[in-house]
N, C-alpha and C positions, 0 to 999 in steps of 0.2 A: 854579617854586619852590612855588607854592600847591598844585600837584598832589602834590608830594613831601611837603608838610606834611600834606595830607589822607591820603595813604597811610600816613605814619608814625603819625598819630593813630589811623587805623582799625586798623593793625597792633597798637598798644598796647591798644586797647579790646577787640579780639578775642583777645588773647593768652591770657586765662584759659580760653577755651573750646577753644583749640588744644592740640595735643600739645606739652608742654614738652620741651626738650632734657635729656639726662642731667645736664649741668652745672647747669641751673636746678633740676632736681629735687633734686640734691645740696645746693645752697645753701639751698633752701626746706625741706629736711628731709622731703621727701615721696617716695612711690614711685608709679610709673606704674601698676603692676598687682600682683597678688598674687605673681607670680613674681619680682619685683625684690627686690634686697637691701634690708634694712631700714637706713635711714639715721639718723644722730643726730637726736634730737628737739630742738626749740628751747625746750621748756618746762622743761628742766632748768636750774637755776641753779648757779652756781659758789660754792664757799666763798671767803671773803675772808681768806686767810692773812696778807696784808700788813697791817701796822698803819697806821691812819689817824692820822698825827701832826698833829692839829689842836690848837687852843689849849686846849680842855678836857683833852686828853691830856697836853699839855705842863705844864699846871698840876698834874696828878697827879704827874708826874715831878719837878717842882720841890719838891713837898711830901714826896717820898720820900727819907728818909735811910737810912743803913746799917741801923739798927735795924728800921725798917719793912720794908726789903727782905728782911732775914733772916726776919722774922716771916711775910712773904708766901711766901717759899720754904719755910719750915717747914710752913705750911698745905698747900702743894702736895704735899710729901712725905707728909704725913699722909693726904691724900686718895688718893694713889697706893696707899698701903698698904691703906686701907679698900676701895678698888676691887678690889685683888687678893684680899683676904680674902673679899669678898662674892662674887666670881666662883667662888672655891673652894667656898663654901657652896651656891651655885646648882648646881654640879656634884655636890655631895654629895646635894642634894635630888633631882636627876634620876636619879642612879645608884641611890639607895635605892629609889625607887618603880619604876623599870624592873626592878630585881632582884626586888622583891616581886611585881609583876604577872606577870613572866615565870616565876618559880618556881611561882607558884600555877597558872598555865595549864599548864605542862609537867607538873607533878605530877598534876593531875587528868586531863589527856588521856592521859598516859603510863599511868596505872593503868587507864583505860578501854580503851586499846588492848590491854594485856596480858590483861585479862579478856575482851574481845570476840574476841581471837584464838582463844580456846577456844570461845566461845559463838556465834561467827558474827554479831556485831552491830557490825561496823566502821563501817557507815553512821552509827550513833549517835555513835561517836567522832569521825567527820568533822564531824558537826553540832555537837558540843561545841566543837571547834577553830574552826569557822566562827563560832560565836556569840561566842566570846572575841575573835577577831581583828576581826570586823566591828564589834563594839561599840566596841572601842578606836579603830579607824580612823574610825568615825563621829564620835566625840567630837573627835578631832584635826582632822577636816575641818571640823566646825562652828566650831571655834576659828579656823580660817583664814578662814572666811566673816566672822567678826567683825573680824579684822584681816588683810587679804590679804597684807601684806608679811611675815607670819609663815610663808608657804609657802617650801618649799625649804630650803637650808642657810643662806642669808643671806650667804654669803661673797661672791657677786657684788655685792650691795648694799654691803657694808662695804668691799670693795675699791674700788668706785666712790667711796664717801664719802672714803676716805683718799686717793684720787687727786685729790680736789678738787671732786666733784660732790655737790650737795645733793639727795638723793632724799627726797621727803616721807614722813614716818611711820616711817622705818626705825629711829630711835633713841628711839621713844616708849615709855612705860611699858606701854601696852596691847599693843604688839608684843612686849615682853618677856614679859608674862604668857602671852599666847597661844603664844609660841614655846616657853617653858620647859615649860609644861604639855602642849602639843600634842606635843612631841617624845617625851616619855616614853610617851604613849599610842601614838604611831606605832611606836616601837621594840618596845613590848610587844605591839603588834598583829601582829607577825610579818612586816611588810613589810621588804624588803631595803634598809634605810636605816641610817644611823648617827646617833649623838647628838653626835659631835665637831664637825661643821660648825655646827649650831645653837648649840653652846656658844660658838663664836667670836662669833656674832651677839649672844648674850646678854651676853657680856663687853663687847662694844662698847656696848651699850645701858646697862649699868651704868656704864661709863666716861663716857658722855655725860650721864647723868641725875644721878648722885650729886653732882658738884660744883655743880650748879645749885640744889639744894635746893628744887626746885619741880616740879610736874607739871601738864601740860595735861589729861591724862586725869582725874586726881583733883585738882580745883582747890583742895581744902582743904590740900593739901601745898604750902605757899608760905611759905618762910622768908625773912627779910630777910638775904640774903647777896649783897652787891653785887659780889663778885669773879668772875673767870673768865667774864665775859659777852661773849665774842667768839668768832668762828669759829676763831681761832687756838688759844685755850685749849681749846675744846671738841674740836677735831680731835686735839690732843695727848692728851687724856684718852681719846678713842676709840681711838687707837693703843695706849695702855697697856691698855685693856680688851680689845681684840682679841687682843693678845699674851697676856694672862692667860687668855683662853679657850683658846688653843692649848696653853698650859702646863698648864692643868687637864685638858684632854682627853687629852694624851699624856704628862704628867709631864715636859715638855721646856721649861724656862724659857728656855734660850738659843735653842732652835728657835722659840719664840713670838716672841722679840725679832726674830729674823731674818725671820720671816714678816711681821711688821708693817712691817719695813724693805723687804724685797724685793718682796713681793706686793701691798702696800697703798699705802704712802705715796709720792706722787710728789715730795714735798719733805720734807726731814727736818731737824729742829732737833738739832744735835749734843748740846746739853744734855739732850735728851729721852732719849737712849739709856740712860743709867744709871737714869732713872726707870722706863722701860719694863721693863728687866731686873728691877728691884726689885719692880715690880708682878707680873711673871710668877713670881718666886720666892715672893711672898706667896701667890699663888693655888695654886701647886704644893704648898707645905708646909701650907697650911691644909687643903686637900683630903686630903693624905696623913695628917695628924694625925688627923682625924676618921674617915676610912675604916679606918685601921689600928686605931684604938681600937674601932670598932664591929664589925669583922670578926674581929679576933683578941683583943679585950679587953686589948690592950697599949697603953695610952695613952702617946704619946710615942715609939713604936718606929719610926715612919716606914717602913713596909714596903710600902705601896701608893701609889706616886707619882702615878698618873694614872688616868683612867677606862679607858684602854686600856693594858694591861700585856702586853708581849710575852714576859715571862719572861727567864730568864738562859740564855744560850747558852754552854755550856762542856762539855768532855769529862769523863768520870769520872776521879777521882784514880787515878793509877797506870797509866792506859791511854796508853802512849807512842805507839801507832800512830794514835790519834785526832787529827784536825786539823780545825779549823773550815773552812779553805779553803787552797788552795795556788795557786801561780802558774798552774798548768795550768787550774785552775778559772776563771781570769779570762776565758779564751777562751769558755767556755760562758756566763759572765755577760754578755759583750758580745752574744752571739747571743740570749740571753734579753732583753736590752735592746732589740734590734731587733724581736723578736716582740712585746714589751710595747708598743713604740711603734706598731706596726701594729694591735694589738688596741685600744689606746687611741684611735687615730684612727678605727677602725671604730665603737667605742662612741660617740665624740663625733658622728660623722656620723649614726648612727641616732637618737641623742637629739636632735640638731638638727632632723631631719625631724619627729620626734614633737612637739617644742616648737612648730614652725611650724604643724603641724596643730592643736594645741590653741589656738593664738592665733587661728586662722581659723574653727574649727568648734566649739570648746568654750567658750572664754572669752566670746565675744559672746552666748551663750545665757544663760538664767536661771542664777542661782547654784547652785541645787540640782543642776544637771547636773554641776558639779565634784564635788559630794559623791557622786553616782552613779558618776562615773569612779573616784574613790578607792575606793569599795566594790567596784567591779568588779575593780580591780587586787588588792585585798585577797583577794577571793574566789578569783581565779585562782591567786594565789600560794599560798594555803592548800591548794587542791586539788592543785596541783603538788607541794608539799612532802609532803602526805599520800600521794598515789599513788606518787610516786617512792620514798618511804621504805618503803612496804609491798611494792612490786613490783620495784624496780630494785636494791635493796641486796644485798650478798653477806654471807654468814655467815663471820666471821673468828674465829680462836681468841683467847681472852683473853690467852694468853701473849704474843702478838705486840704487845699493847698495853701490857704492863707490864714487858717485858724489853728489854735493849739489847744490840746487838752490839758488836763491837770498835770501830766507827767512829762510833757515835751514843750519845747519853745523854739520859735523861729527867731533867731537873733540877728544874724548878719545880713540877711536878704530881706529888704523891705517889700511891701506889697507891689510897688511899681516894678521892681526888678523881677519878682516872681512872675508877674503877668507878661513881662517882656520875653521871658524864656520858656513860657508854656506854649505848646503847639496844640491847635484846635482841629487838626486835620480830621474831616469826616465826622465831627462831633457837633451836636446841636449847641445852641446858645447856653452859656453858663456851665459848659462842660469842656473837657480837653482830652486829648489823646495821650495817655501816659507813656506808651512806647515811643511815640514820636518825640515826646518831651525829653526822653533820654538820648535818642539817636540823633535828633536834629538840633543839637546844641554842642558847643565846644565841650570837650571832656572835663575841663575844670568846673564848668557850670553844672554838668551832670553829677560830679562828685559832691558839690555843695548841696545840690538838691537831695541827694541820698543821705547826706549828713544831717541836714537841718529841716527838711520838710516832713511833716507827719501825715500819714494816710494818703500819700500822693500816688503810690504805685501798688497795684494788686500783686498777690503772690505769683499768679500765672505770668504776669508781665516780667517780674523780677527773674523768674526761673528761665523763661525764654531768652531774656536779655543776657543773663549770665552765660548760658550755653553758647549762644551765638558769639558773644564777645570773647569768651574763652578760646573757642576754635579759631576765630579769625585773628586774634592777637597772637596766638601760637604760630599760625601760618605766616604772619607778617614779619615777626622778628627774625631777621636773617636775610630778608630781601635786600637787594642792592640799592637801598636808599638810606639816608641818615635817619635813625629812629632810636627812640628811647623806650624803656620798658616800665619805668616807675608809674607813670600815670595810667596806662592800661591795666597794670596789676592792681593799683589802688581802686580804680573804677570797678573792675571785675570783683574784687574782694568786698567793696562797699555794697554792691548788689547782693552778694551772698550774705553779708551781715544784716542788711535790711530785710532779707527774706527770713532769716532766723528771728529777727525782732517781730516781724508780722506774725509768724507762727506762735511765738510766745505770748503775744498780746491778744491775738484773736482766738487761738485754740485753747490756750492755757489761762488766759485772762490775767496775766501778770502785769504789774504796774512797773514798766521799765522805760528808760529813755532810749528811743530808737536810734538817735544819732550816735550814741555810744556803741551800740552793737554794729552799726555801719562802719565806724572807725576801727573797731576791733577786727571786724571781718576784713577790712582793707589791710590792716597790719598782718593778719594771719596769712592771707594769700600772698602778699608781697614778701613776707618773711619766708614762706615756703618756696618761693621762686628764687630769690637772691641769696638767702641764708645769711643775712646780716643781722647782728644782734645789738651791740652797744651803740654804734653810730646811728642805726635806723631807729632805735628807741628814742634817742635824743632828737633826731630829725623830726619825728612825729610829734614829740612833746612840744618842740619849738614851733612847729607848724600849727598846732592847735592852741598854743598859748595857755595850756591848762596842765599844771604840774601834777594834779591829782590823777591824771591818766598814766603817770609813770609806771606804777605797779602793774596794772592790767596789760599795758602794752608790752612791758618787759617779759611778763609771764607768757603771754601769747606768742611773742617772737621766739622765746626759748623753746617752747613746746613745738612750734612749727619747724624750727631748725632741726631739733632732735628727730622728729618724725621724718622729715625730708631727707636728712643725712643717712637714714637707715636704707634708703632706696638709691639715691644718686647724689651728685654734687649740685651746688648752686649753678644757676644758668650762666653766670660769667665764668666760673671755673670750667664749666663744660666747653664753652667756646674757646677758652684759652687752651684747653687740652686738644681740641680739634685743630687748632692752628699749630700744634707741636711746639708750643713755647715751653722751654725748660724752667718751669716755676719751682721755687723752693717753698715747701710747706713751712708751717710754724715750727715743727719739730719732727724728728724721725721716729719711727716705731721702735719699741723697746727691743724687738727681735734683731734690729739692725746692729746692735752693739756686739753681736757675734763677729762682726767685721772690723777690721782696723784700716788705718790709712794705707798700709802696704797692699791691702786687698783691692782697693778701689782706685789707686793712683794710676797715672799713665807713666810706665817706666821707660818708654822709648823717647829719650829726650833729644832735642836739637839744641845745642848750646854754642856759645861763643866764648872766646878767651878775652881777657881784659884788653889786649892789644891784638887786633885782628886785621888781616889784609882786606882791602876793598874787594878783591876777587872772591874771597870767601863769603863776605857779607852779602854781596850781590847774589851769589849762588844760593845761599841759604834763603834769602828773601824771595827769590824767584821760584824756588822749588818746594817751599813749604807754605802752609796756610796758618801757621801758629801766630798768635798775636803777642807773645812774650817769649823771651829766651833767657835761660839761666846763664849768668856770667861765672865761669869756673876756671880753676887752674888745676893742674895735675898734682895729686897729693903724694909727693915722693917721700915726705917725712914719715909716712905711716906704712912704708913698704914691709917693714919687719912684721908688724901686727897683721898686715894684709896677707902675708905668706903663711902666718901661723894659723890663719883660719878663724879669726874673730867672727862671732855670729853675725853681727850687723854688717860687717864688711863682706862676709861670705854671701849674704843675701844680695849685697850690692854687686858682687861678681856675677851671681846668677842672673840678675837683671841685665847686666852688661852683656853677658854671653847671649842671652836670649834676643838681644836687640842688634847683634852684629850683622845678621843677614839683612835686616831692615836698613841698617846704616849703610851697608855696602851697596845695596840696590839704590838707595837714595843718592849716594855719591855718584853712581853712574848717571843717574838722571840729571844731576847738577852739571856734570861734565858735558852731557849732550846739549844742555841748554846754553852752556858757555860757548860752544862751538858756533852758535849763531850770533854771538856778540859782534858789534862792529869793530871793537878794538882788536888789533892783531895779537896783542899780548894775551888778551882774554881768550881768544880762539885757540891759542897754543898752550894754554895753561895745563890742559890735561896731558900734554905730551912731556911736561916738565918732570924730570926724574924726582925732583924734590916734592912734587905733588902727585906722586903715582897713585893710581886708582885701581881698584880691583877689577880685572877684566871680566867679561861675561863668561860664565861657565857652561859647560855642556850639561844637558839634562841628565840627572842621576848622580852628578858629582857632589861632593860635600864642600860647599862654599866655605864653611868655617875652617875646615882642615886645609883647604887650598890657601886661604889667607894666612894661616899660621906658617905653612911651609914656605910660602914666598915672602914672608916677613913684611906683609903689607899692614897698614894701619887703617882703622875704620874711616878716618878723615884725613884729608891732606894737611900739610903743615899750616896751622892757623896762627901759631905763636911765633913771632919773628926770631926769638932767641933760641928756638929749639928746632931740631930737624930729626926726621925718622932715623933711628939707629938700626943698622943691620944686625946688631948684637942683641936687640931687645928680646927678652923672654916672653913667654905667654902671659905671665903675670903683669909684665910691664905694658903689654898691649892693652890690657883692661884695667889699667891703674885707676883707682878711685879719683873722683873729681871733687875738689873742695869748692863749696858754694860761696860766692861773694855777693851776689845780688841778682836782680832781674832788670832787664831792659826791654822796652816795648818795641814792637815792629814800627810803630809810627815814629818813635824816637830815632831808630836806626835809619829809616828812610830820610828823615829830616837832616840827620848828620851828613848823609851822602849827598843830598841835593845842595846843601850849603857848603860842601867842600871842607868839612871838618876832618882833617887828616894830617899826617906828617910823613916825611920820607924816612927810608931805612937808615940813612946816615945822619939823621937828626934825633933829637929826644922828643918825648911827648909834650914837653913844655912849649915847644914851638907850634903846637897845634892850636888853631883858632878856637876861641871860647864863645859859646852862645849864651845869651841871657835867657832868663825865664820867659820873657815876653816873646823872644824869637822862637823858643821851643813850643809855645802854645799859640803862636800867631795864626796858624791855619785851622785851629779847632772850630767846629767839630769835623770838618772834611779835610783830614790830613792827606797829603799826596801819596800816591801808590808807587810801588817800586817800578811799575811799568811806565810811569811818567818820567822816569829818570833817563837822561840822555847818556847812554853808556859810552858813546864815542868820546865824551869829555873826561872820562875817568882814567886814571892811571892805576891799573889793577895791583901794582906793587906797593902802592901807598898803604899806610897803616892807620887805623882808626883806634884811638884810645877811648873806650866807652865808659871807663870808670867814673868820670865826672857826671855822667848823665843817667847812670843806672840807679835803681833804688837799692841802696846798700843794706837796708834793714827792713825787708818785708816780713810779714807774719809767716812763720814756719811751724810745722808740726813734726813729731817723731813718727817713724814708720809704725810704731806700736800704739799710736793714739787711737782710741775707739771712735767709731764713726759719729756717734752723737756729739762728742767734743769737737770733732772736725766740722761737723755741720753747724753747730752753734757758733763757732768762731767765724766760719765763712759767711754765714747769714747775718750775724750781728754786726760784723765790721764791714760788710758790703764789699767783699773781696772779689777779684776777678781771677787771680791765680794764687794758689797756695802751695809753695814748694814743700816737699817732704825731705827732711834732712836728718841723717842718722846721728848717733852720739858723738862722732868725731868730725862733724861739720861737712859731711859729704852728701851731696844731693843724690837721691835715689829715685825720685819721681816728682810729679807735679799733679795737683788736683785742681780742676776747674768746675764750673757750675754743672756741666753735663755729667760729671762723676758723682754728683750728689742728688740727682733727680730720683724720684721714687722708683721709676721704671729701671734705671741703671742699678740702683741699690738692690732692688728685688732680683734682678738677673744675677748679680754677684752673690746674693745670698743663696740662690738656687745652686750656683756653682760650688759654693762653700759646702752645702749639704752633699752634693755629688762627690766632692773630694773626700769628705768624711766617710 
């Protein structure tokens, strides 16, 4: 037996140096080597969407009458409107300066190219274009160095936040400024990115920040506004802001609402739907009002609904042979959906490889290396655009760009606008360069040309453009600049759709509407990349203002998603996974129901008693990283059933025994940390006989047996009315713990900082009471335990935590199947889910990390190994 104990101890001691099993690596959130998959990180916290119904909150409810409730609701509606209007103004700001910088660049470089085509100085024109683009990209990249979370589109981060994961810094004012300013320089710098994705991130930041009336970045912005200081309210406003960002980007308020519901929120408040739609409407019409007034000088005309406008798809009046699409076309749309799914899967595969390479070889290096990478991408993109436009384009007749045949029509762009966006580089009079017309224009203009112009581009031009754009857009997404993916995907897909239309019309002689095929191609490729269905369908329908496109767009997106999902995930889910964010899917796999709550819960609990000494609270908070603690009492009433070996309670004993060693080691660490306290009483607490701690044992000894022989307890005396008994039996030492509620770390620290406690010779009624406003005053940056001045604390004082704990959290039985646990946790937006047995004793706790796909998969493998 001694030999076995020695072997076991040696095995445990050497475990860290040995190769861990895949299950252990999954549970620890680690990877064995660079080639392993990235697993969810443990340092991401969860949002707490569930309300803490403690006594301060109940007092607020009791003081709330119908008049106050209506006033509170009116304030929320007003804030929703302000958020939507603000997001619309942000979109106006970005669009105005992007248009200004882009027009300035293309006008100067275009004139230079026309002059140099005759004088032979094209190298000078290329240098001018490089100077513009690299200056703009340098500014955008430096802004990302100031705030790293401003990189990319921000949709993966916002999607994670709405799923219930708190990612540091994503909704701060500094991130908003760097994102909004950086994206306009990135788009103006000629990189293959869009401004629509960053608009969603900016909208979410506006939604998170405005209702708080304070800023951490600019500390002078701090108004006394005590409302909406909870994760629940903040997440609801972020949902509204993100939806407003989609609405402003595409002029699609309903699509924005569905985006926030489908792609973001893992849990949804039904009352929130109307507010989110109202916020989206506010953003759309605010942006529409100002853009229409600025561009057309017709204030109140509402002619430009979003930053990206697809124009109107319809045939010329009187043309009875023209049709947007027919039933026969649906077969080609399905095939385009298949190809779009394959191309999207290829795009995501390549981009994932590039992202992993950046994580291993670029990000660990000095920050300026990221700037150099951004400049390299900008330089290559500029050179490719310039060389392709000068050498690979074909000269086409002007007539083909301004006339329409019997089956197509140019509706939204009149002849003047067409001529202003057509480039004539190296082409004779009355002809134009089709490649330069695509590359030397803003991406939105190029999309409209592909949607609405007939016979403008040759098949060779479309093929070369698609290949170059595909590769450069894939390389660009992930560079350290603010960048979106919607517009590049739409433009790449539109080129693919027009190529299909050209083949069908020229080679097969079919009478089709080319713009429809361009739109379906854009939808197929975008759907294959992002894998959105419902919200993207509605966004495209609203952007085209043509309801008859609903069926073909929906079918194409469904097929593209099914084909793409066969190979990999959507681009946003891939980047979420690469960041190690513990996302919760919509549901668990059927096979996971072989597991129960007791299989996946964390049995080693750190708990507090209803009345706990300050010395113990400080020790617990300083030596653990948990964000919630069960409030328990010892269940002496069930000792008889306990000793008889009731099944559930026996399981509880097994869990308690298995965690004794962990508890004892943890208690030694606590005592070591208390020796460094400034208070003399705290320094000597470990020497107090009433708080005896298990001493260090020699290697090879059985710590559990030593504890039992010396009559030590796993924890020092936490409850003031009890003390360790020398006559306690083994069963008494592992007595079951009756569960009374949960209290958060932030609440305990708040109680300590505000001096909420009472003396041993007093009752808990003398303890000071905190209001709900005082408990939430520091939200969202609650003080840390290390900010506490320990010299001012009396370690023998007692804290009554019962008024501030959540006495009625959601709980599950140890025998609950994983699918039921998952649905409860995800639907209600929980942060902690206690596991309580049939007699009210807590046996474990479940958090988000216990429900991730990787963790469940590891536990399922352990389950099979056990069987």
